[in-house]
LORO-8953 format. One record per residue: x, z, y of N, C-alpha, C in turn. Coordinates in Angstrom, 3 decimals, m for minus. Each point is the difference from the previous one (the first is absolute). Example, Ala and Ser with C-alpha at 12.3 -4.5 7.8 and 13.67 -1.06 7.14 Angstrom:
2
SITE      n_u      n_w      n_v     ca_u     ca_w     ca_v      c_u      c_w      c_v
SITE   13.190    7.800   m5.690   m0.890    0.000    1.190    0.900    0.000    1.200
SITE   m0.350   m0.720    1.050    0.820    0.060    1.190   m0.770    0.730    1.090
//
This chain:
154
SITE      n_u      n_w      n_v     ca_u     ca_w     ca_v      c_u      c_w      c_v
SITE m110.963  125.837  m25.591   m0.721    0.514   m1.149   m0.346   m1.170   m0.928
SITE    0.101    0.227   m1.271   m0.377   m1.016   m0.981   m1.519   m0.097   m0.035
SITE   m0.504   m1.160   m0.343   m1.434   m0.239    0.086   m0.717    0.092   m1.338
SITE   m1.248    0.442    0.059   m0.873    0.020   m1.164   m0.135   m1.428   m0.515
SITE    0.031   m0.157   m1.316   m0.137   m1.315   m0.614    1.314   m0.699   m0.268
SITE    1.112    0.558    0.506    1.311   m0.588   m0.252    0.693    0.764   m1.130
SITE    0.983   m0.645   m0.582    0.751    0.639   m1.073    1.022    0.966    0.607
SITE    0.046    1.206   m0.553    0.964    0.993    0.475    1.407   m0.425   m0.401
SITE    0.974    0.204    0.864    1.389   m0.338   m0.354    0.471    0.805   m1.208
SITE    0.635   m0.675   m0.927    0.525    0.682   m1.191    1.211    0.830    0.407
SITE    0.297    1.002   m0.803    1.183    0.823    0.241    0.452    0.641   m1.296
SITE    1.261    0.429    0.015    0.594    0.801   m1.070    0.637    1.205    0.654
SITE   m0.432    1.198   m0.389    0.574    1.232    0.524    0.140    1.007   m1.133
SITE    0.867    0.981    0.209    0.167    1.065   m0.984   m0.996    1.116    0.271
SITE   m0.554    0.534   m1.104   m0.932    1.113    0.130    0.738    1.333   m0.057
SITE   m0.745    1.098    0.023    0.598    1.337    0.040    0.805    0.334   m1.261
SITE   m0.160   m0.803   m1.048    0.789    0.203   m1.220    1.151   m0.990   m0.116
SITE    0.209   m0.798    1.055    1.077   m0.983   m0.014   m0.350   m1.270   m0.756
SITE   m1.262   m0.164   m0.364   m0.458   m1.171   m0.745   m0.490   m1.072    0.982
SITE    0.381   m1.240   m0.258   m0.403   m1.091    0.871   m1.488   m0.308   m0.182
SITE   m0.686   m0.118    1.115   m1.415   m0.379    0.002   m0.128   m1.298    0.792
SITE   m0.729   m0.941   m0.570   m0.197   m1.294    0.644   m1.503   m0.203    0.210
SITE   m0.400   m0.276    1.224   m1.417   m0.146    0.302   m0.668   m1.041   m0.891
SITE    0.644   m1.140   m0.202   m0.625   m1.076   m0.777   m0.304    0.411   m1.443
SITE    0.606    1.074   m0.477   m0.309    0.506   m1.347   m1.401    0.597   m0.073
SITE   m0.601    0.221    1.144   m1.324    0.623    0.064   m1.041   m0.970    0.567
SITE    0.204   m1.291   m0.222   m0.893   m1.027    0.550   m1.388    0.025   m0.634
SITE   m0.150    0.669   m1.138   m1.304    0.086   m0.658   m0.716    1.301    0.317
SITE    0.532    0.772    0.931   m0.566    1.310    0.323   m0.380    0.083    1.471
SITE   m0.847    0.977    0.295   m0.170    0.392    1.393    1.223    0.834    0.351
SITE    0.545   m0.195    1.183    1.199    0.724    0.413   m0.207    0.540    1.413
SITE    0.313    1.266    0.169    0.045    0.592    1.331    1.464    0.172    0.359
SITE    0.403   m0.584    1.122    1.340    0.219    0.544   m0.203    0.770    1.288
SITE    0.529    1.217    0.031   m0.114    0.748    1.254    1.392    0.341    0.501
SITE    0.209   m0.270    1.269    1.272    0.261    0.666   m0.127    1.312    0.757
SITE    1.062    0.775   m0.043   m0.010    1.291    0.688    1.391    0.279    0.554
SITE    0.090    0.828    1.062    1.284    0.203    0.683    1.079    0.734   m0.787
SITE   m0.319    1.152   m0.619    1.087    0.805   m0.568   m0.519    0.994   m1.029
SITE    0.746    0.126   m1.089   m0.328    0.972   m1.044   m0.033    1.417    0.556
SITE   m0.929    0.777   m0.527   m0.063    1.452    0.232   m0.123    0.393    1.473
SITE   m0.710   m0.822    0.770   m0.350    0.371    1.372   m1.506    0.287    0.002
SITE   m0.505    0.733    0.983   m1.392    0.451   m0.072   m1.048   m1.105   m0.233
SITE    0.005   m1.049    0.826   m0.996   m1.066   m0.155    0.165   m0.771   m1.293
SITE    1.235   m0.288   m0.356    0.271   m0.769   m1.219   m0.359    0.809   m1.243
SITE    0.222    1.291    0.059   m0.367    0.870   m1.121   m1.517    0.057   m0.140
SITE   m0.710    0.119    1.124   m1.475    0.007   m0.051   m0.519   m1.288   m0.630
SITE    0.556   m1.125    0.422   m0.448   m1.292   m0.515    0.283   m0.119   m1.497
SITE    1.220    0.339   m0.405    0.369   m0.089   m1.414   m0.854    0.926   m0.857
SITE   m0.236    1.207    0.488   m0.790    0.970   m0.776   m1.469   m0.393   m0.066
SITE   m0.522   m0.627    1.049   m1.380   m0.482   m0.037   m0.147   m1.106   m1.046
SITE    0.979   m0.886   m0.072   m0.027   m1.059   m1.015    0.199    0.628   m1.379
SITE    0.904    0.958   m0.106    0.212    0.712   m1.272   m1.303    0.634   m0.491
SITE   m0.706    0.664    0.908   m1.219    0.710   m0.385   m1.103   m0.942   m0.465
SITE    0.038   m1.244    0.454   m0.993   m1.000   m0.407    0.561   m0.977   m1.032
SITE    1.193    0.285   m0.528    0.698   m0.984   m0.822   m0.762   m0.384   m1.264
SITE   m0.681    0.931   m0.616   m0.779   m0.335   m1.204   m1.063   m1.053    0.335
SITE   m0.569    0.088    1.202   m0.967   m1.007    0.440    0.677   m1.355    0.228
SITE    1.209    0.026    0.544    0.757   m1.249    0.157    0.253   m0.627   m1.368
SITE    0.404    0.831   m0.968    0.245   m0.511   m1.359   m1.267   m0.588   m0.611
SITE   m1.110    0.727    0.119   m1.282   m0.494   m0.546   m0.394   m1.324    0.628
SITE    0.316   m0.171    1.268   m0.326   m1.248    0.702    1.033   m1.093   m0.265
SITE    1.054    0.334   m0.731    1.027   m0.988   m0.340    0.959   m0.317    1.123
SITE    0.212    0.960    0.901    0.870   m0.230    1.152    1.387    0.581   m0.257
SITE    1.023   m0.833    0.095    1.392    0.424   m0.071    0.424    0.384    1.417
SITE    0.579    1.192    0.149    0.361    0.502    1.333    1.519   m0.009    0.187
SITE    0.432   m0.605    1.112    1.399    0.017    0.412    0.094    0.595    1.397
SITE    0.768    1.068    0.157    0.337    0.523    1.318    1.400   m0.485    0.342
SITE    0.184   m0.531    1.198    1.302   m0.556    0.389    0.467    0.622    1.313
SITE    1.253    0.472   m0.010    0.665    0.434    1.225    1.470   m0.378   m0.095
SITE    0.734    0.290    1.079    1.438   m0.327    0.022    0.833    1.049   m0.731
SITE   m0.636    1.056   m0.478    0.737    1.067   m0.679    0.632   m0.489   m1.301
SITE    1.000    0.731   m0.458    0.755   m0.364   m1.200   m0.766    0.328   m1.282
SITE    0.468   m0.542   m1.099   m0.543    0.312   m1.322    0.026    1.520   m0.215
SITE    1.115    0.629    0.345    0.163    1.449   m0.208   m1.008    0.790    0.838
SITE   m0.200   m0.406    1.239   m0.966    0.658    0.864   m1.416   m0.148   m0.574
SITE   m0.323   m1.214   m0.459   m1.320   m0.239   m0.598   m0.203    0.866   m1.241
SITE    1.039    0.127   m0.806   m0.110    0.798   m1.226   m0.321    1.461    0.350
SITE    0.715    0.552    0.963   m0.256    1.384    0.430   m1.409    0.157    0.539
SITE   m0.430   m0.952    0.833   m1.337    0.032    0.599   m1.076   m0.074   m1.086
SITE    0.164   m0.925   m0.933   m0.974   m0.178   m1.081   m0.070    1.247   m0.882
SITE    1.149    0.583   m0.305    0.022    1.196   m0.852   m0.576    1.212    0.741
SITE    0.354    0.169    1.259   m0.455    1.154    0.777   m1.526    0.050    0.092
SITE   m0.628   m1.176    0.161   m1.452   m0.050    0.192   m0.740   m0.580   m1.203
SITE    0.702   m0.176   m1.120   m0.611   m0.486   m1.241   m0.763   m1.311    0.240
SITE    0.687   m0.950    0.624   m0.622   m1.282    0.315    0.033   m0.900   m1.236
SITE   m1.167   m0.468   m0.461   m0.060   m0.779   m1.237    0.172   m1.506    0.194
SITE    0.169   m0.443    1.227    0.107   m1.429    0.275    1.437   m0.355    0.377
SITE    0.240   m1.269    0.215    1.343   m0.536    0.202    0.392    0.007    1.473
SITE    1.172    0.554    0.274    0.599   m0.066    1.334    1.167   m0.970   m0.062
SITE    0.081   m0.892    0.966    1.044   m1.020    0.005    0.931    0.181    1.195
SITE    1.291   m0.136   m0.281    1.042    0.183    1.014    0.355   m1.344    0.627
SITE   m0.276   m0.115    1.298    0.337   m1.208    0.760    1.034    0.379    1.057
SITE    1.171    0.412   m0.471    1.031    0.528    0.902    0.498   m1.035    1.004
SITE   m0.130   m1.272   m0.313    0.430   m1.057    0.930   m1.150   m0.499    0.876
SITE   m1.188    0.562   m0.183   m1.195   m0.344    0.779   m0.425   m1.456   m0.148
SITE    0.385   m0.655   m1.071   m0.347   m1.412   m0.162   m1.494   m0.182   m0.247
SITE   m0.561    0.807   m0.892   m1.428   m0.103   m0.302   m0.815    0.555    1.166
SITE    0.462    1.096    0.565   m0.663    0.584    1.175   m0.126   m1.058    1.091
SITE    1.033   m0.789    0.206   m0.025   m1.056    1.010   m0.956   m1.124   m0.400
SITE    0.066   m0.456   m1.251   m0.877   m1.086   m0.475   m1.470    0.349    0.154
SITE   m0.308    1.279   m0.153   m1.392    0.451    0.041   m0.406    0.548    1.375
SITE    0.774   m0.326    1.010   m0.311    0.393    1.378   m0.222    1.504    0.138
SITE    0.826    0.782   m0.666   m0.131    1.459    0.035    1.096    0.654    0.847
SITE    0.732   m0.798    0.764    1.061    0.535    0.854   m0.590    0.399    1.357
SITE    0.411    1.145    0.485   m0.359    0.373    1.368    1.206    0.636    0.662
SITE    0.038   m0.141    1.299    1.112    0.583    0.752   m0.427    1.357    0.528
SITE    0.846    1.006   m0.246   m0.260    1.354    0.472    1.211    0.449    0.804
SITE   m0.184    0.133    1.299    1.081    0.441    0.889    1.288   m0.803   m0.218
SITE   m0.148   m1.306   m0.122    1.155   m0.877   m0.146    0.532   m0.118   m1.418
SITE   m0.584    0.740   m0.940    0.415   m0.079   m1.408   m1.089   m0.679   m0.819
SITE    0.420   m0.626   m1.102   m0.978   m0.632   m0.878   m0.620    1.046   m0.915
SITE   m1.311   m0.033   m0.075   m0.737    0.890   m0.886   m0.956   m0.816   m0.853
SITE   m0.793    0.692   m0.786   m0.979   m0.657   m0.856   m1.384    0.479    0.407
SITE   m0.884   m0.954    0.237   m1.360    0.399    0.354   m0.853    0.133   m1.260
SITE   m1.051    0.781    0.135   m0.961    0.134   m1.089   m0.902   m1.227    0.014
SITE    0.152   m0.798   m1.027   m0.852   m1.174   m0.186   m0.111   m0.211   m1.505
SITE   m1.169   m0.413   m0.433   m0.219   m0.204   m1.437   m0.633   m1.353   m0.251
SITE    0.248   m0.494   m1.212   m0.557   m1.274   m0.434   m0.620    0.194   m1.373
SITE   m1.226   m0.469   m0.156   m0.650   m0.015   m1.306    0.040   m1.439   m0.493
SITE    0.608   m0.183   m1.166    0.175   m1.335   m0.563   m0.873   m0.176   m1.234
SITE   m0.464   m1.235   m0.189   m0.790   m0.336   m1.173    0.776   m0.896   m0.938
SITE   m0.719   m0.735   m0.812    0.600   m0.922   m0.957    1.002   m0.918    0.699
SITE    1.093   m0.283   m0.684    1.075   m0.868    0.500    0.611    0.529    1.287
SITE   m0.148    1.318    0.240    0.563    0.669    1.182   m0.532   m0.568    1.317
SITE   m1.257   m0.417   m0.015   m0.664   m0.460    1.222   m0.455    1.237    0.781
SITE    0.257   m0.004    1.292   m0.373    1.143    0.844   m1.515    0.029    0.178
SITE   m0.610    1.108   m0.453   m1.446    0.186    0.125   m0.365    0.748    1.277
SITE    0.861    0.947    0.378   m0.295    0.807    1.183    1.302    0.545    0.565
SITE    0.048    0.088    1.323    1.138    0.578    0.705   m0.509    1.237    0.725
SITE    0.760    1.079   m0.077   m0.334    1.246    0.684    1.080    0.257    1.054
SITE   m0.181   m0.523    1.222    1.045    0.126    1.016    0.074    1.389    0.641
SITE   m1.080    0.765   m0.083   m0.006    1.362    0.555   m0.423    0.937   m1.120
SITE    0.892    0.907   m0.347   m0.219    0.864   m1.159   m0.099    1.452    0.429
SITE   m1.055    0.666   m0.450   m0.118    1.451    0.144    0.503    0.582   m1.324
SITE    1.145    0.695    0.006    0.599    0.464   m1.253   m0.934    0.836   m0.884
SITE   m0.907    0.752    0.601   m0.837    0.897   m0.804   m1.186   m0.704   m0.652
SITE   m0.450   m1.128    0.549   m1.181   m0.666   m0.541    0.282   m1.385   m0.591
SITE    1.227   m0.442    0.064    0.334   m1.372   m0.382   m0.309   m0.300   m1.468
SITE    0.321    0.903   m0.887   m0.261   m0.226   m1.426   m1.474   m0.256   m0.266
SITE   m0.867    0.818    0.578   m1.440   m0.166   m0.170   m0.506   m1.291    0.605
SITE    0.561   m0.374    1.139   m0.388   m1.249    0.666    0.297   m1.201   m0.904
SITE    1.161   m0.002   m0.618    0.388   m1.109   m0.873   m0.905   m0.045   m1.225
SITE   m0.239    1.160   m0.618   m0.872    0.029   m1.181   m1.399   m0.506    0.327
SITE   m0.519    0.397    1.138   m1.330   m0.467    0.416    0.002   m1.528    0.080
SITE    1.044   m0.562    0.596    0.098   m1.459    0.113    0.124   m0.661   m1.376
SITE    0.792    0.589   m0.884    0.158   m0.556   m1.354   m1.354   m0.025   m0.707
SITE   m0.732    1.111    0.079   m1.311    0.067   m0.668   m0.992   m0.980    0.623
SITE    0.050   m0.139    1.328   m0.887   m0.943    0.686    0.314   m1.430   m0.425
SITE    1.298   m0.339   m0.043    0.411   m1.340   m0.388   m0.374   m0.297   m1.447
SITE    0.193    0.982   m0.877   m0.261   m0.237   m1.419   m1.493   m0.080   m0.292
SITE   m0.825    0.557    0.887   m1.447   m0.097   m0.204   m0.579   m1.225    0.719
SITE    0.865   m0.744    0.690   m0.403   m1.227    0.663   m0.780    0.205    1.287
SITE    0.120    1.174    0.594   m0.768    0.296    1.208    0.745   m0.306    1.288
SITE    1.213   m0.475   m0.092    0.711   m0.279    1.250   m0.169   m1.447    0.377
//
């Protein structure tokens, strides 16, 4: 797992519209990177929809949201359209970023993606790591932390 206080590894991936997104382009923003196993599966849909439902709060707090899985650009596009997801989904079909961010897990001898999230601050410094994610409450948990950090109470 990457550590709090270290710089997050940069990456370039295609989003659900086929547009290249580079993490370092968002070095002046708060960034949430959340890794999830697969588009349009029950847990992943709950997590995405919970973040979607709180997305206006993420925007108000200045948080750029990236969801990353091994699914293709086309799969992400269908998933985003089906559930009206307003944030960016990134396709890591080669699992390079998933590996860099320690989001790989083995499931019955196959490589999968674990639910893990990173909240990044200025210059893409890791502010918080969420190694265990409850898909239904994760969005609220992150917002609470963002508000706590921005009020200087942490």
